[in-house]
C-alpha positions in Angstrom: 59.7 -21.4 -131.9 62.8 -19.2 -132.6 60.3 -17.5 -135.4 57.6 -17.5 -132.9 60.0 -15.4 -130.5 61.3 -12.9 -132.6 57.6 -12.0 -133.7 56.9 -12.1 -130.2 59.5 -9.2 -129.8 58.7 -6.9 -132.9 55.2 -6.7 -131.5 56.2 -6.2 -128.2 58.3 -3.5 -129.7 55.3 -2.1 -131.3 53.3 -2.1 -128.3 55.8 -0.3 -126.8 56.4 1.9 -129.1 52.5 2.9 -128.6 52.9 3.7 -125.7 55.8 6.2 -125.9 53.7 7.6 -128.6 51.0 7.8 -126.3 52.3 9.4 -123.7 53.8 12.0 -125.6 52.6 14.8 -127.1 53.8 14.4 -130.6 51.5 17.1 -132.0 53.8 20.2 -131.2 52.4 24.0 -130.9 53.9 26.7 -132.2 53.4 28.8 -128.6 51.4 31.0 -127.5 51.6 34.1 -129.7 49.7 37.3 -130.4 47.6 35.4 -133.3 46.0 33.8 -130.8 42.5 33.6 -129.5 42.1 32.1 -125.6 39.3 30.4 -124.6 39.8 30.4 -120.2 37.7 27.5 -119.2 37.0 26.6 -115.3 37.5 22.6 -115.7 35.3 21.9 -112.9 32.5 24.2 -113.6 32.8 22.9 -117.5 31.6 19.6 -118.7 31.6 16.0 -116.5 32.5 13.5 -119.0 33.9 10.9 -115.8 31.2 11.2 -113.2 33.8 8.5 -111.0 35.9 11.4 -110.6 33.5 13.9 -108.8 35.2 13.0 -105.3 33.0 11.9 -102.3 29.1 13.1 -101.9 28.2 16.3 -99.1 32.2 16.2 -98.6 33.9 18.5 -101.8 31.2 17.0 -103.9 28.3 18.4 -104.1 26.3 19.5 -107.2 24.2 22.4 -107.1 26.6 24.3 -104.6 28.6 26.5 -106.6 31.4 26.7 -104.1 31.7 23.4 -103.9 33.1 20.8 -106.8 30.4 20.3 -109.7 32.5 17.7 -111.3 33.4 18.7 -114.5 37.3 17.7 -115.7 39.5 17.3 -118.4 37.2 14.2 -120.7 34.6 16.9 -120.5 37.2 18.9 -122.2 37.7 16.5 -124.8 34.6 15.4 -125.3 34.0 18.8 -126.3 36.5 19.8 -128.5 34.6 20.1 -131.2 32.2 22.8 -129.6 35.7 24.3 -128.4 37.0 24.7 -132.5 33.9 25.7 -134.1 33.6 28.7 -131.6 36.9 29.5 -133.4 39.6 30.3 -131.1 42.9 29.1 -131.0 44.1 27.9 -127.2 42.2 27.2 -124.0 43.3 28.4 -121.1 42.6 25.7 -118.4 42.3 25.8 -114.2 45.9 24.6 -112.9 45.9 20.9 -112.8 48.2 20.4 -110.0 46.9 18.4 -106.8 44.4 20.6 -104.9 43.6 20.7 -100.8 39.9 19.0 -100.7 38.7 22.1 -98.7 39.6 25.5 -97.1 40.2 26.0 -93.3 36.8 27.2 -92.8 35.4 24.3 -94.7 33.4 26.7 -96.8 35.1 26.3 -99.5 36.7 23.1 -102.1 39.7 23.4 -104.4 37.7 22.7 -107.0 39.9 26.3 -108.9 42.8 25.3 -109.0 44.9 27.8 -105.9 44.5 25.4 -103.3 47.3 23.8 -104.0 48.8 20.7 -101.7 50.4 18.6 -104.5 52.6 20.1 -106.8 54.3 17.5 -108.4 50.6 15.9 -109.1 47.6 16.3 -111.0 44.1 16.8 -108.7 42.2 13.3 -109.4 38.5 15.6 -109.7 39.9 16.1 -113.1 41.7 13.0 -114.3 45.0 10.9 -113.9 48.8 11.9 -116.0 47.5 10.0 -118.7 44.4 11.1 -119.1 46.1 15.0 -119.4 47.7 14.2 -121.9 44.9 12.5 -123.6 43.4 16.1 -123.5 46.7 18.4 -125.4 47.0 15.9 -127.9 43.6 16.2 -128.7 43.6 19.8 -128.4 46.5 20.0 -130.9 45.2 17.5 -133.3 42.2 20.4 -133.9 44.7 22.7 -134.1 44.3 24.4 -130.4 46.9 25.7 -128.4 46.9 24.5 -124.3 48.0 26.7 -121.5 49.2 26.3 -118.5 47.9 28.3 -115.5 50.4 28.8 -113.1 50.4 29.0 -109.4 53.8 29.7 -107.8 52.5 32.7 -105.2 50.8 30.2 -102.6 49.5 27.1 -101.5 46.6 26.2 -99.5 46.1 27.6 -96.2 48.1 25.5 -94.3 49.4 27.6 -91.6 47.3 30.1 -89.2 48.4 33.1 -89.8 51.6 33.9 -88.7 52.0 30.5 -87.3 55.5 28.6 -88.9 54.3 25.5 -87.8 51.8 23.1 -89.1 48.6 22.0 -86.1 48.5 19.3 -86.8 51.5 18.3 -88.4 49.4 16.2 -91.1 47.5 19.2 -92.3 50.5 20.4 -94.5 51.3 20.5 -98.5 53.4 17.3 -100.1 56.7 17.3 -99.5 59.2 19.2 -100.6 56.4 22.5 -100.3 55.8 21.1 -96.4 59.0 23.4 -95.4 57.4 26.0 -92.9 60.8 28.5 -94.1 60.0 28.4 -97.5 57.1 30.6 -96.5 56.8 34.1 -95.4 54.7 34.2 -92.5 53.7 38.6 -92.0 50.1 37.9 -92.0 47.6 38.5 -94.6 47.8 41.2 -97.0 45.1 44.4 -95.7 46.0 47.4 -98.4 46.6 45.7 -101.8 47.9 49.4 -102.7 50.6 48.9 -100.4 53.9 47.1 -102.9 55.5 45.1 -99.7 52.4 43.7 -98.4 51.7 42.8 -102.2 54.5 41.1 -102.6 54.9 39.5 -98.7 51.4 39.1 -97.6 49.3 36.2 -97.8 46.2 36.9 -99.9 43.4 35.1 -98.4 44.8 33.4 -96.0 46.6 31.5 -98.5 50.2 31.0 -97.7 52.8 32.8 -99.3 55.7 30.7 -100.5 59.2 32.8 -100.5 60.6 33.4 -103.8 63.8 34.3 -102.5 64.6 31.8 -100.5 67.1 29.5 -103.1 65.6 25.8 -101.6 62.0 27.1 -102.4 62.6 29.0 -105.7 64.2 25.9 -107.8 61.3 23.2 -106.3 58.8 26.0 -107.9 60.9 26.2 -110.9 61.6 22.1 -111.2 57.9 21.7 -110.8 56.7 23.9 -113.1 59.3 22.0 -115.8 58.4 18.9 -115.4 54.8 20.2 -116.1 56.2 21.8 -119.3 58.2 19.1 -120.7 56.2 15.8 -119.6 52.5 17.4 -120.9 53.6 20.0 -123.9 51.9 23.0 -122.2 52.3 25.7 -124.7 51.8 28.9 -122.6 51.4 30.2 -118.6 49.8 32.1 -117.2 50.5 33.7 -114.0 47.8 33.5 -111.0 48.7 36.4 -108.5 51.6 37.5 -110.6 51.3 41.0 -109.2 52.5 38.9 -105.5 55.5 37.9 -106.7 59.6 39.1 -107.3 59.7 40.4 -111.0 63.0 38.8 -111.1 61.5 35.8 -110.3 58.7 36.1 -113.0 61.6 37.0 -115.8 63.9 33.4 -114.5 60.7 31.2 -114.1 59.9 32.8 -118.3 63.2 32.0 -119.2 64.0 28.4 -117.1 60.4 27.4 -118.5 61.0 28.3 -122.2 57.8 29.5 -123.0 54.8 32.6 -123.1 53.9 33.9 -120.0 51.5 36.4 -118.8 50.9 37.3 -115.8 47.6 38.3 -113.6 48.3 42.2 -112.6 44.9 42.8 -110.9 45.5 47.0 -110.9 43.9 49.4 -113.1 47.3 51.7 -113.2 48.9 51.4 -116.9 52.1 52.5 -114.8 51.6 49.7 -112.8 50.4 47.1 -114.9 52.8 48.5 -117.9 56.1 47.4 -115.7 55.0 43.8 -116.1 55.9 43.3 -119.7 59.7 44.1 -118.5 59.9 40.9 -117.2 57.4 38.9 -118.7 55.8 37.8 -122.6 52.4 39.2 -121.8 49.6 40.3 -119.1 46.7 40.5 -118.7 45.0 43.6 -119.7 42.8 44.8 -116.3 43.6 48.7 -116.8 41.1 48.0 -121.1 39.1 45.6 -119.1 38.4 47.8 -115.6 37.5 50.4 -118.4 36.3 48.2 -121.4 33.4 47.5 -118.4 32.1 50.8 -117.8 31.7 52.0 -121.3 30.1 48.4 -122.9 28.2 46.9 -120.1 27.0 51.0 -118.0 27.3 53.2 -121.2 29.9 55.1 -119.9 31.6 58.0 -122.6 34.8 56.5 -124.8 36.5 59.4 -123.2 38.0 56.8 -120.2 38.9 54.3 -122.3 41.0 56.3 -124.6 42.7 57.9 -121.8 43.5 54.1 -121.1 44.4 53.4 -125.1 46.5 56.6 -125.1 49.2 54.7 -122.6 50.1 52.0 -124.9 53.9 53.4 -125.5 54.4 52.3 -121.7 53.9 48.8 -123.2 56.7 47.0 -124.6 54.2 45.3 -127.2 50.9 45.9 -126.4 49.9 43.4 -128.3 50.9 41.3 -126.7 48.7 42.6 -123.3 46.0 39.9 -123.0 42.7 41.6 -123.0 39.3 39.9 -121.6 35.5 41.3 -120.7 34.8 38.8 -118.1 36.5 36.1 -116.0 36.3 34.5 -112.9 36.8 36.2 -110.0 34.6 39.3 -111.7 30.8 39.6 -112.4 29.9 38.2 -115.4 29.9 40.7 -118.6 25.5 40.0 -119.1 25.2 40.3 -114.8 27.1 44.1 -115.4 25.0 45.0 -118.3 21.1 44.0 -117.5 21.6 41.1 -119.3 21.6 43.3 -122.7 22.9 41.4 -125.3 23.9 44.5 -127.8 25.6 45.7 -125.6 28.2 42.2 -125.2 28.0 42.0 -129.6 29.5 45.7 -129.3 32.0 44.7 -126.8 33.1 41.1 -128.4 33.6 43.7 -131.5 35.9 45.6 -129.4 37.8 42.9 -128.0 38.3 41.2 -131.1 39.8 44.6 -132.9 41.4 46.2 -130.0 45.3 45.7 -129.7 45.8 42.6 -127.6 44.8 38.6 -127.4 41.0 38.6 -127.2 40.3 36.0 -123.8 36.1 34.9 -123.6 35.2 33.6 -120.4 33.6 30.2 -120.5 29.8 30.7 -121.3 30.0 34.0 -122.3 28.7 32.5 -125.9 26.2 30.8 -124.2 24.9 34.1 -122.6 25.7 33.1 -118.9 25.0 36.6 -116.7 26.4 35.0 -113.0 23.2 34.8 -111.5 22.6 38.2 -112.6 23.1 40.6 -109.3 26.9 42.0 -108.8 29.0 40.3 -105.9 32.3 42.1 -106.8 31.4 44.6 -104.7 32.5 42.5 -101.8 36.0 41.7 -102.9 35.7 39.1 -105.3 32.9 37.4 -107.2 33.7 33.8 -106.5 30.4 32.1 -106.6 27.3 32.8 -108.8 30.0 33.9 -111.8 31.6 30.4 -111.8 28.4 29.0 -113.1 28.4 25.1 -114.4 27.7 25.0 -118.2 23.9 24.4 -119.8 24.1 24.4 -122.9 26.5 23.7 -126.0 24.2 25.4 -128.3 26.1 25.6 -130.8 23.4 28.1 -132.8 23.2 30.8 -129.8 23.5 34.4 -131.3 26.1 34.8 -128.8 28.3 32.1 -129.7 27.9 32.6 -133.8 28.7 36.1 -133.1 31.8 35.2 -131.4 32.9 32.7 -133.8 32.3 35.2 -137.0 34.6 37.8 -134.8 37.8 34.5 -134.2 36.9 34.4 -138.5 37.1 37.7 -139.7 40.3 38.3 -136.9 42.3 34.8 -138.3 41.5 36.8 -142.0 43.4 40.0 -141.2 46.6 39.7 -139.6 46.8 43.8 -139.3 44.3 42.8 -136.5 47.3 40.6 -134.5 49.9 42.1 -135.3 48.9 45.5 -136.3 50.1 48.7 -134.7 46.8 50.7 -133.2 45.6 54.2 -134.0 42.7 56.1 -132.6 40.3 57.7 -135.6 38.0 59.5 -133.8 36.8 59.8 -130.2 33.6 61.2 -128.5 30.4 59.8 -126.1 29.4 57.1 -127.8 31.6 56.5 -131.2 35.1 55.3 -131.0 37.2 54.3 -134.1 41.1 53.4 -134.4 42.6 52.1 -137.3 45.6 48.4 -137.2 47.4 49.0 -139.3 50.6 46.9 -140.1 53.1 49.9 -141.5 55.6 47.6 -143.4 53.0 46.1 -145.4 49.9 48.9 -145.4 47.5 46.1 -144.7 44.9 47.8 -142.7 41.8 46.9 -140.7 39.3 50.1 -139.6 36.7 49.7 -136.2 33.8 51.7 -135.6 31.9 51.4 -132.6 28.6 53.5 -131.6 27.9 52.8 -127.8 24.6 55.1 -127.7 21.1 53.6 -128.4 20.4 55.3 -131.3 21.5 55.6 -135.3 25.1 58.2 -135.1 25.8 60.4 -138.6 30.3 60.7 -138.3 33.0 62.0 -141.1 36.0 60.4 -139.9 39.1 61.4 -141.3 41.7 58.8 -142.5 45.2 58.6 -141.1 47.9 60.5 -142.3 50.0 56.7 -142.1 47.1 55.0 -144.2 48.0 54.0 -147.8 44.1 53.6 -148.5 43.4 56.0 -151.2 40.3 58.3 -152.1 38.0 56.1 -153.8 38.2 53.7 -152.7 35.7 51.0 -151.4 35.7 49.7 -147.6 33.0 46.8 -146.8 31.8 45.9 -143.4 33.0 42.6 -142.8 29.9 42.1 -140.1 27.9 42.8 -142.5 29.0 42.6 -146.0 25.6 44.3 -147.6 27.1 47.9 -146.2 30.0 49.2 -147.6 31.4 52.9 -147.9 33.4 55.2 -150.0 36.4 56.8 -148.9 35.6 60.7 -150.2 37.8 63.8 -150.2 38.4 66.3 -147.6 39.4 66.5 -143.7 42.4 67.1 -142.4 43.7 64.2 -144.3 42.4 64.9 -147.5 40.8 61.6 -147.3 37.6 60.9 -145.1 34.7 57.5 -144.4 31.2 59.2 -143.9 29.5 56.2 -141.9 26.5 56.3 -140.3 25.7 53.4 -137.4 22.9 51.8 -135.7 22.8 52.1 -131.7 24.5 49.8 -130.3 26.9 48.5 -133.7 29.7 48.5 -135.0 32.0 48.3 -138.2 35.0 46.1 -139.1 36.2 47.9 -142.5 38.0 46.0 -144.6 39.8 46.9 -148.5 39.7 44.0 -150.2 36.3 41.5 -150.2 35.4 39.6 -147.7 33.6 36.2 -147.4 30.0 37.1 -147.1 28.4 37.5 -144.1 24.6 38.3 -142.8 24.0 39.5 -139.3 21.3 37.0 -137.7 18.4 39.0 -136.7 18.0 38.9 -133.0 14.8 37.8 -131.2 13.5 40.9 -129.9 10.9 40.9 -126.9 10.4 44.6 -126.1 7.8 46.3 -123.1 6.6 49.2 -124.7 5.4 52.1 -121.7 2.9 55.1 -122.7 2.8 57.5 -119.7 4.8 60.5 -118.1 6.5 59.9 -114.5 7.0 63.4 -114.5 10.8 65.0 -113.9 13.3 63.5 -112.5 10.8 60.1 -112.0 11.8 56.7 -113.5 10.2 53.7 -115.2 11.4 50.4 -113.6 9.5 46.7 -114.6 9.6 43.3 -112.7 8.1 39.8 -113.9 8.5 36.1 -113.9 11.0 35.0 -115.8 14.6 36.4 -116.3 16.6 38.6 -116.6 13.2 40.1 -114.7 12.4 39.1 -110.8 9.5 39.8 -108.9 11.3 41.3 -105.7 13.4 43.9 -107.3 13.1 45.9 -110.6 14.8 46.5 -113.8 15.1 50.5 -115.2 14.0 51.4 -118.3 14.9 53.3 -121.2 13.6 56.3 -122.0 12.6 57.1 -125.3 10.0 61.0 -125.0 8.6 62.1 -122.2 5.8 59.5 -121.8 7.8 56.4 -124.1 9.4 53.8 -122.1 11.3 50.9 -123.2 13.0 47.7 -121.9 14.1 45.0 -124.2 15.3 40.9 -123.8 17.0 38.3 -126.0 16.9 35.4 -123.8 13.2 35.1 -124.1 12.9 32.3 -126.1 9.7 32.7 -129.1 6.5 32.3 -128.1 7.2 32.5 -124.3 4.7 34.6 -121.9 6.1 36.5 -119.4 3.8 38.1 -116.7 5.2 42.0 -115.7 4.3 45.1 -114.5 6.0 48.5 -114.6 6.4 50.6 -111.3 7.5 54.3 -111.0 10.7 54.7 -109.2 11.1 50.6 -108.1 7.8 51.2 -105.4 4.8 52.1 -107.1 2.9 49.6 -108.9 1.2 50.3 -112.0 -2.5 49.3 -111.4 -4.8 45.9 -112.4 -3.4 42.7 -112.7 -0.2 41.6 -114.5 0.9 42.2 -118.3 1.4 39.2 -120.5 4.6 39.3 -123.3 4.9 37.1 -125.6 8.8 36.3 -126.6 9.5 37.6 -130.1 6.8 40.4 -129.7 6.6 44.2 -128.9 4.0 45.3 -126.5 2.6 48.3 -126.4 0.6 49.2 -122.4 -1.1 51.8 -120.9 -1.1 52.0 -117.5 -2.6 53.9 -114.5 -1.3 54.4 -111.2 
């Protein structure tokens, strides 16, 4: 009997140890750093791994209605971890995990996104429980992926109506201890986001603005998030609405939690954004974001991007800026880029080679387009650009393109921490070097944002160790190489010939052999002279075309217009018609183009 009892005690001890291990983050990771590649996930929109936690049908859970809960959860992220790892990212930025208010005050939106905080000290049941979140972080860590906490210390949900100082009804309030109206500002909504006083002390879209200068409120916020870090093992923090927080609070927040943070400072001014890096590790790079979209999605010349990057000296460390091309509050890149995959591929080359930490918004690698019609002009895009993931196809051409860029960035340390120096800038061509001056490691990027091929002779920087006669190989197509020539202002130069909407990543070693996949192009070519000042449009039956709205075609010559599509599958038939100025229809029946082919038409009007 004694032997049995001893054995029973040992088994119980082992079981207890296993429970303790499973409850902790035993696979500790290095904290977020400049070498990382971030993948931003809106948890509710990613993948539904457990239908039991979706909520109440037709209340907050309304499948297909994108203002409401759709069912994605932490189990869904776990289920797709191999897909995420395969993309090559090293960190996932999850939606805020804390419990949210079920619905907005007006009932027109659920708290699926995580920014309607009800209880800072409890997980949201729509995503899973504490054990499930710990499991997700443990699984991510075992796969070499860090996890970033999206913190919301600025506001709760909208419980206090307007400037009210009482909850009405009293039951409609955040969980204790945050149900104290004295912990909040009562100044009403921000009316002018350029007024810094309003930005910090006003309500953002009605959401109750916490008073971080209140000692009790401040300490409660710090303790709540300290628990998220210590208990779950997050590796970094994104601070929501950082520009609406007192800067000294941001500094204390990061120091108290002991992990790197990067803040959301929604502003296009480098002067405004850069100051926040005096108080925290990194910042979301909205100045680069706004200008990069203009350049790569809308064909603006590179001068506007040069103007932003020329101000990098204002940052404490530009390599810690988090760069991105689309996010959950702005229109999808392809929505703005007329669904042109070439533009997205080129933009991604820029994102993975420019100084800073690249952040890929979920679904970009699957060509998500956010409904195709811009909505951010209303102030925010927060519906169609938050669509549910419809595909996890690892053979998607964009998935493979990003995967390759991630591999290149991981291989070359200069792309992670190297100093960026401009080499060339004109309307269509932009080139820059990333160099670690202490070692001489260097990578050169050349981008052609024009539609036609471009030839440039680009001087090598004076700081460079690259020598005349040295071969530079394009890591994005190892069949292409360039020999450094004698000449130019520094005595060394490269002659580059780039096809339209293409980029080169030039390295001095022998990279892994790689040839890019040939895109599946469906092309409509119209032969018609529309006359000076007029424009040819195309409408059709399948996205990226619509029947009720036309897309501009590109003018190739006086009487030739083209429109290219990659979204159409090989062999699919698409009916279309062309219009002058999107109003005068071509005569006769609809035309039909087959996916993957080029059709020439000679319409009458």
